[in-house]
N, C-alpha and C positions, 0 to 999 in steps of 0.2 A: 585577338578578338575571339570571343567564345559565343558563337551564335548557334542556337538550336534550330534544327530542321526536322520536319516530320517525314518519315519514310515508311513504307509498308514493311512489316516483318516478313521475312522469307518463310518463317515457320507457320504463321497462322494468318498472315495478311492483315493483322490488326495494326492500328496506328501506334507507333512508338516514337519516342523522342531520342534523337541521336545528336550529341554535341559535336563541335567542330573537330574534336580529337577522335571521333568515331566510336565513342562509348555510349551505350544505351543508358538512359536515365529514367528511373521509375518515378511515377507521380504519387506513389503511396508507399507505405512501409508495412511489412509484415511483422507484427509484434507477437512475441510469445513469452508467457510468464514462466520463469525457471522455478520449478518446484520439485518435490520428491519424485514425480513420475517423469520429469524431463531433464534432470540434472546429471544423468550419466553421460559419459563421453559418447557412447554409441548413439543414444537418442538425440543428443545435441547435434552431433555430426549430421545425422539424417535430416533434422529440421533445417539446419543451415544449407545443406545441399538442395533442399526443396524450396528455398527462397527466404527463410527467416533472416531478417537483417536488423532486428532490434530486439534485444532481450530485456525483459522487465524483471527486476528483483523486488519482491515485496518485503519491505523492511518492517512490516507489521509482524512478521514471523521470522524466526531464525535469529542467529547471533552474528556478531561481526566476523568471527572466524569462518563461519559457514559462507557468508556473503563473499569474503575475500577468496575463499576456495573456488566459489562459482565464478567470480570475475576472472580469476586466473585460468579456469577451465574454458570460459568463453573466448578469451584472448588466444589461448593455445589452439583450440579447435578451429577458430576462424582463420588463424594464420595457416594452419595445415590445409584448410579448404581454399586458401587464397581468396578470402572474402572479407569485406569490411562489415563488422557487426557492432552496432552501437549498444550501449548499456544504459538502461533507464532505471533510476532508483525511485521507487514509489515509497515516499515517506508518509507515515500515517498522520502526522500532525499531533497536536496535543490530545491525549486520551488519558482519562483518569479511571483507574480500576477500583472495583470494590474489593474489600477484604473478604475473609472467610465468613460466610453467613451461617447462622444457627440452622442445622439440618441441611446445609448446602443449598438452601433456596429461601425465597422470600416472596410473600404475597403482597402486591402493591394494590391498594384500594383507592379508587377515585375519590377525591375529597379528603382523604386522610392526611395527617401531618407526619412528616418524617424529618429526622435530623441527619445531616451529613457531618461526620466527625472523622478526623484523621485517626487511623488505627488499623490494626491487622485483623482483628476478630470482632464480630458482632456480639455485643453483650446484652442487647435489648432489642426486641422485634421492631421497635420504632426508630432504631438507629441504623444507619447505613455506613459502615466503615469505608473510608476511601484512602488511597495510597498517596495522596498529594497533600503534604503538610501545609502549604501556603494557600489552599483553596479559600480559607476564610478571609484572607487579605485581598484576594483577586476578584471577588464577586461583591455585588451590592444588592440591597433590598429592591425588589421589583424585577430583577433580572431573572432569566429562565436558565435552567440547567437541564440538558438532555442526558439521558442514560439509555443503555442498551441500544447503542448505535442509532439514537433518535426515536426509538419506539416509545420511550417514556419521557414526559416533559413535566418538570417541576418548576414552580414559581417560588422564589425566595421571599419569605415573609419577614424573617428577622435573621440577624447574624451577630455574633459576638466573637471574641478571640478564640473560642473553643469549638464552636459549632455553627452550622447554618440550618435554619428551619425552613 
């Protein structure tokens, strides 16, 4: 039987939960994102020793080799510190990227018409090249398409096998 009991902490007299095995149990997690500033062994060790118990890996950035290296680092440092540290993969979900734009930028005007076309480079200022070949099959007239992390909202007015307007 594992029954929790509340006892005052000797350190600060705050209420803590102690289970029947005598272990303290936290009611929250301290989460830290592993990135360029925190992925060294020294910094990670300091974070874990200060209470970090869940590491977030942002899969919107980096490659699989880098994430594997970070996972192995977390496991090794946590074991060295005699701590349990969870790993949280933050997956970005579907994201369609624009290709190379003329002049590396594009002015979007309210009410103007644009075409989304599979391709790597913009050939016309009214065409937005996208990196997802099957977009034309996956959307329907009347649906909305968000761009720039939701800052831009387009309504699909027509679609064919080559482009979306």
